[in-house]
N, C-alpha and C positions, 0 to 999 in steps of 0.2 A: 446706929449705920455704920457703915465702915467707909473707910476715907473715900474721895472720890477716884483718886486712882486705881482700887482696893476694887471698887465697884462695876467700874468698869471692866478691869479686869476680868471680874468674875461674870460679867454678862455681855462677853464679847463671846460672838459666836464661834472666832480662831479658837480660844481658849477651851471651851467646849469639846473641838472635833479634839486638840493635843492631847486633854485630860482622857478623853476617851480611845482614841489608840495609844495611850501609856497605859491604860485601866487594860488593855489587851493585848500589849507587847509580849507577854509571856504566852498566851493562846497563838497569837500568830508566828510568834518564833519555832516552837515546838509544833505545831502544823507545817511550816516550811518545812523543819527537819525531815518530818516523817515523810513529806511527798516527795522530797528530793533523794529521800531515804528509804525507801517504799521495805526494802529485806531488814532493814532494820525496824524499821515501825513492828513488820511484821513478830520479827525476834522479842521487841521487848511485850508487844502484845501473849506470844507465847510464854515469855519469863514469868507473865502474873497471870498464867493459868487459863488465859481467857482465848478461845478456841469458837471458830476459825477464824484464825489470826489475821487473816488478809480482810473478809469483810469485818470485821470488829477496826482494823486500821484504819481502812476507809472511811469508817461511821468518825472514828476521832479526827481526822484530818477533816471532814465533812464538818463538823460541830466546831471545831477550834477556829478552822477558816470561816467561816460562815458564819458563826455565830460573832467573830470579832468584825466582819464587814459590817453587818447588822448595826454592831453598838458604834461601829467608827463612824458610817453614813449616817445614821440615825434616821435609819429607815425601822419600823418595829423593834426597836431596841430591848421593850420587852421579851420580845421571842429570843433575839441574840443574847441576851444577858441572862436571860432565865436558861437557854440550850447550855451555857457555858459554866453558870452556877450547877444546876443538875450535873452537870459533867464530873466538876470539883469536888462535889459531894461525896460522887461516886467512886474518885480517887481516893479516898480516905477508907474506906475498909479493903479495897485491892491493892493499894500499893502503901499504905502508909500506917497499917495496924499495930499503931505502938505499944496498945496493950498487951499482945501478944508477943514485945520482943521483951528483954532487959537489959540496964543498962547504957552504955552511951548509943548504941543504935536506938532503943527507945526514946531517948531526949530528943535526939535527932530527927526522927518521926514526929514526935510530939511536938516539935517544932514546925514542920511541916503542914502538918494537921492546923496548927493555928493561925498558919500563914493561908493557907486556903479556905477557913473561917474566913479570914479578912478582906480574902477577894470576893467572897458570896456576898458579904455585907457589902462592900465596894459596888459591886454590879447589881446591888437589890437597889442601891442609891443612886446608879446613873438612871435604870428604869424609873424608878420612883420620879426623881428630878425631870427626867426626860414626858412623861407623861402628866406630870404637873404643867410644866413649860406649853405642852400642847394642849390642856385643857384650857387655861388662861388665856391662850389666844384664838380659841374656835368662837364661833359665834354661839349667841345663846338662841336655844331654840323656843320657841312660843309659850313650851307650858314651863321654861325656865331653866330647864337644865340645858348640860352645856352636850354638844356634839361632840364625839371625839370623831379623828379619823384615824 
């Protein structure tokens, strides 16, 4: 059992919101940058061979900002975290294909891949914890199962 102040912090709804916000900072920053520089976003998509660049850039902005909003607001966290996790995994073969590189470039891209995998794990963790909290606070049905909302 953790010390009382630590337990208070870990069970605080404010701490949960701050944690969910911090988890999504990289998606929020990237999504906002793309939103306010859409030409640059389209150029980035074209750089990675993604076409049509406009619709793909719009989809990226939607996933990054929409997924982040769902996670931060604690609404359909599974959906927001899942969308951000899938997006993050898809960036690996598209933008960080370290296996096709050599030297320092391969090393740096491999570090990005490891960071991306850690972020995916954190997104899974926030979705799992949110689901468990929802299940533990939902009423028990007459059959003994919980009703998740």
